[in-house]
C-alpha positions as CSV (number, residue, x, y, z in Angstrom):
1,M,25.2,0.3,3.9
2,E,22.7,-0.2,6.7
3,D,24.0,0.6,10.2
4,E,23.8,-2.5,12.4
5,T,23.4,-0.3,15.4
6,N,20.0,0.6,14.2
7,K,18.9,-3.0,14.5
8,V,17.0,-4.4,17.5
9,A,16.3,-8.1,17.9
10,P,12.9,-9.0,16.5
11,E,10.4,-10.6,18.9
12,A,10.4,-14.3,19.1
13,P,7.2,-16.1,18.1
14,A,4.9,-16.3,21.0
15,G,3.6,-19.8,20.1
16,G,2.5,-22.1,17.4
17,D,-0.3,-19.9,16.1
18,I,0.0,-16.4,14.7
19,S,-2.5,-14.1,16.4
20,V,-4.1,-11.6,14.0
21,S,-5.0,-9.3,16.9
22,D,-1.3,-9.3,18.0
23,T,-0.3,-8.7,14.4
24,L,-2.6,-5.6,14.3
25,S,-1.4,-4.5,17.7
26,K,2.3,-4.6,16.6
27,G,1.4,-2.9,13.3
28,W,-0.2,-0.1,15.3
29,A,2.8,0.1,17.7
30,L,5.2,0.4,14.8
31,L,3.1,3.2,13.4
32,S,2.9,5.0,16.7
33,E,6.6,4.6,17.5
34,N,7.7,6.3,14.3
35,L,4.6,8.5,13.9
36,S,6.5,11.7,12.9
37,T,8.4,9.9,10.1
38,W,5.3,8.1,8.8
39,A,3.4,11.4,8.9
40,A,6.2,13.1,6.9
41,L,6.2,10.3,4.4
42,A,2.5,10.5,4.1
43,L,2.6,14.2,3.5
44,I,5.1,13.7,0.7
45,I,2.8,11.1,-0.8
46,I,-0.5,12.9,-0.5
47,L,0.3,16.6,-0.8
48,P,0.5,16.5,-4.6
49,S,-2.8,14.6,-4.8
50,V,-4.6,17.0,-2.5
51,I,-3.3,20.0,-4.4
52,L,-4.2,18.4,-7.7
53,T,-7.7,17.4,-6.6
54,V,-8.5,20.9,-5.3
55,A,-7.0,22.6,-8.4
56,L,-8.8,20.4,-10.9
57,N,-12.1,20.7,-9.0
58,S,-11.8,24.4,-9.1
59,I,-10.9,24.8,-12.8
60,L,-12.4,21.8,-14.6
61,D,-16.0,22.6,-15.1
62,V,-16.6,21.1,-18.5
63,E,-19.8,23.1,-19.2
64,D,-18.0,26.3,-18.3
65,I,-15.0,25.4,-20.4
66,A,-17.2,24.5,-23.3
67,A,-19.1,27.8,-23.0
68,N,-16.0,29.9,-23.1
69,A,-13.8,27.9,-25.4
70,E,-13.6,28.9,-29.0
71,N,-13.7,25.4,-30.4
72,V,-13.7,21.7,-29.4
73,G,-9.9,21.6,-29.6
74,D,-9.6,24.0,-26.7
75,V,-11.8,21.8,-24.5
76,A,-9.9,18.7,-25.5
77,G,-6.6,20.5,-24.8
78,V,-7.6,21.5,-21.3
79,L,-8.9,18.0,-20.4
80,G,-6.0,16.3,-22.1
81,G,-3.5,18.4,-20.2
82,S,-5.3,17.7,-16.9
83,L,-5.2,13.9,-17.6
84,V,-1.5,14.1,-18.1
85,V,-1.0,15.8,-14.8
86,V,-3.2,13.2,-13.1
87,L,-1.2,10.4,-14.6
88,V,2.1,12.0,-13.5
89,V,0.9,12.3,-9.9
90,A,-0.5,8.7,-10.0
91,I,2.9,7.4,-11.2
92,Y,4.7,9.4,-8.5
93,Q,2.4,7.9,-5.8
94,V,2.9,4.3,-7.2
95,I,6.7,4.8,-6.9
96,M,6.4,6.1,-3.4
97,Y,4.2,3.3,-2.2
98,A,6.6,0.8,-3.8
99,I,9.4,2.3,-1.8
100,L,7.3,1.9,1.4
101,F,7.0,-1.9,1.0
102,S,10.7,-2.4,1.8
103,V,10.5,0.1,4.6
104,Y,7.5,-1.8,6.2
105,I,9.5,-5.0,6.2
106,K,12.7,-3.5,7.6
107,V,10.8,-1.6,10.4
108,A,8.8,-4.8,11.2
109,A,12.1,-6.7,11.4
110,G,13.5,-4.2,13.9
111,T,15.1,-1.3,12.0
112,K,14.6,2.0,13.7
113,L,13.5,4.9,11.5
114,E,15.6,8.0,11.9
115,G,13.9,10.3,9.4
116,V,12.4,10.6,5.9
117,S,15.7,10.4,4.0
118,Q,16.8,7.3,5.8
119,A,13.4,5.7,5.1
120,L,13.5,6.5,1.4
121,S,17.1,5.1,1.2
122,L,15.9,1.8,2.7
123,G,13.1,1.4,0.2
124,T,14.5,2.8,-3.1
125,P,16.7,-0.1,-4.2
126,K,13.8,-2.5,-4.6
127,A,11.2,0.0,-5.8
128,G,11.4,-1.0,-9.5
129,K,11.1,-4.7,-8.9
130,V,8.2,-4.1,-6.4
131,I,6.3,-2.1,-9.0
132,L,6.7,-4.9,-11.6
133,A,5.6,-7.5,-9.0
134,S,2.6,-5.4,-8.1
135,I,1.6,-5.2,-11.8
136,V,2.0,-8.9,-12.3
137,V,-0.1,-9.7,-9.2
138,G,-2.7,-7.1,-10.1
139,V,-3.1,-8.6,-13.6
140,L,-3.4,-12.1,-12.3
141,V,-6.0,-11.1,-9.7
142,A,-7.9,-9.0,-12.3
143,L,-8.0,-12.0,-14.7
144,G,-9.4,-14.1,-11.8
145,F,-12.2,-11.6,-11.2
146,V,-12.9,-11.3,-15.0
147,L,-13.3,-15.1,-15.3
148,L,-15.4,-15.4,-12.1
149,I,-15.4,-13.7,-8.8
150,I,-14.3,-16.7,-6.8
151,P,-11.0,-17.3,-8.7
152,G,-10.1,-13.6,-8.2
153,I,-10.6,-13.9,-4.5
154,I,-8.6,-17.1,-4.3
155,A,-5.8,-15.5,-6.4
156,L,-5.9,-12.4,-4.1
157,F,-5.1,-14.6,-1.0
158,L,-2.6,-17.0,-2.8
159,L,-0.6,-14.0,-4.1
160,A,-0.9,-11.9,-1.0
161,A,2.7,-12.2,0.1
162,T,4.3,-11.9,-3.3
163,V,5.2,-8.2,-3.2
164,Y,6.6,-8.5,0.3
165,I,8.7,-11.5,-0.7
166,V,10.1,-9.5,-3.6
167,A,10.8,-6.5,-1.4
168,D,12.5,-8.7,1.2
169,T,14.5,-11.2,-0.9
170,D,16.4,-11.6,-4.1
171,L,14.0,-14.2,-5.5
172,T,12.5,-13.6,-9.0
173,I,8.9,-12.6,-9.3
174,G,8.0,-16.2,-10.4
175,Q,9.8,-17.7,-7.4
176,A,8.1,-15.1,-5.1
177,I,4.7,-16.1,-6.5
178,S,5.4,-19.8,-5.8
179,L,6.5,-19.1,-2.3
180,S,3.5,-16.9,-1.6
181,I,1.3,-19.7,-2.7
182,E,3.1,-22.0,-0.2
183,Y,2.7,-19.5,2.6
184,A,-1.0,-19.2,1.7
185,K,-1.5,-22.9,2.0
186,Q,0.0,-23.0,5.5
187,F,-1.4,-19.7,6.8
188,F,-4.6,-19.2,4.9
189,V,-6.7,-18.5,8.0
190,Q,-4.3,-15.8,9.3
191,I,-4.1,-14.1,5.8
192,F,-7.9,-14.2,5.5
193,L,-8.6,-12.8,8.9
194,L,-6.0,-10.0,8.6
195,G,-7.4,-9.1,5.2
196,L,-10.9,-9.1,6.6
197,A,-9.9,-7.0,9.5
198,L,-8.2,-4.4,7.3
199,F,-11.1,-4.4,4.9
200,A,-13.5,-3.7,7.8
201,I,-11.3,-0.9,9.1
202,S,-11.3,0.7,5.6
203,I,-15.0,0.5,5.3
204,V,-15.6,2.1,8.7
205,A,-13.1,4.8,7.9
206,G,-14.8,5.4,4.6
207,I,-18.2,5.9,6.3
208,I,-16.6,8.4,8.8
209,V,-14.9,10.3,6.0
210,G,-18.2,10.5,4.2
211,L,-19.4,12.8,7.0
212,F,-17.1,15.6,5.8
213,G,-19.6,16.8,3.3
214,D,-19.1,17.6,-0.4
215,P,-16.8,15.1,-2.1
216,Q,-15.7,18.0,-4.3
217,G,-14.7,20.1,-1.3
218,I,-11.2,20.8,0.0
219,A,-11.9,19.4,3.5
220,Y,-13.2,16.1,2.0
221,A,-10.2,15.7,-0.3
222,A,-7.7,16.4,2.4
223,V,-9.4,14.2,5.0
224,S,-10.1,11.3,2.6
225,T,-6.6,11.2,1.2
226,T,-5.0,11.5,4.6
227,V,-7.2,8.7,6.1
228,N,-6.7,6.4,3.2
229,T,-2.9,6.9,3.3
230,A,-2.8,6.3,7.1
231,I,-4.8,3.0,6.6
232,Q,-2.4,1.9,3.9
233,I,0.6,2.5,6.0
234,F,-1.0,0.8,9.0
235,G,-2.1,-2.1,6.8
236,G,1.3,-2.3,5.2
237,L,3.1,-2.6,8.6
238,S,0.6,-5.1,9.8
239,V,0.9,-7.3,6.8
240,A,4.7,-7.0,7.0
241,V,4.5,-8.3,10.6
242,L,2.4,-11.2,9.5
243,Y,4.8,-11.9,6.5
244,L,7.8,-12.1,8.8
245,E,6.0,-14.4,11.2
246,M,5.0,-16.7,8.3
247,K,8.6,-16.6,7.1
248,K,9.8,-17.8,10.5
249,R,7.3,-20.6,10.8
250,Y,7.1,-21.7,7.2
251,K,7.8,-25.5,6.7
252,K,8.7,-26.5,3.2
253,N,6.9,-29.4,1.6
254,V,4.3,-29.6,4.3
255,V,1.1,-31.1,2.8
């Protein structure tokens, strides 16, 4: 059970409008205030990926394998085994990121992080439902992009709050989708601007990371994975802040 002493009163809305710059500022503050815990969580998430990337880049030279393998079955065995390892690490990371969704919301609402184990305990109960919601949203958005680009973009914004609603409430995924659409109708501008800001940040970060040389190198793998994870945590916290503001201000049945 969550210790109520770890709660602090969330800040009251500053006014009628939600400021995207304030949302980003608060997201950054929440990241900075609990930097050691976020860093430890990030390390838990990215370390297997970095190790795997370095290992596979060092041993998976298809031409070399083919030259030294006795038959095609040996090549297929090595590549197949590597694919299994990649999938296992990917599934592990999906679970970890699903856990973080609930942590983002609780931290944005005022819960103080006291370490990795406490953070994991906050997010684990909803992880399975969050993963399922993420899959449903991902499929719907993908279908929108397959049909035409514009429907995919619209679906992306309409469903933006779905996973956060699932992580925060006991609503079903269908109910969360409906509520996310209602939020998007009232707060489309804020959702759009925050999404645009986070996209711009990721693009700039990608350009900077590109300066670290060979994409197959250890330095590039470590820096790229670390930066991407940091941006995901910062973005997750910022979106959680916006979600809670929308939740406070949402007016049902407003046309």
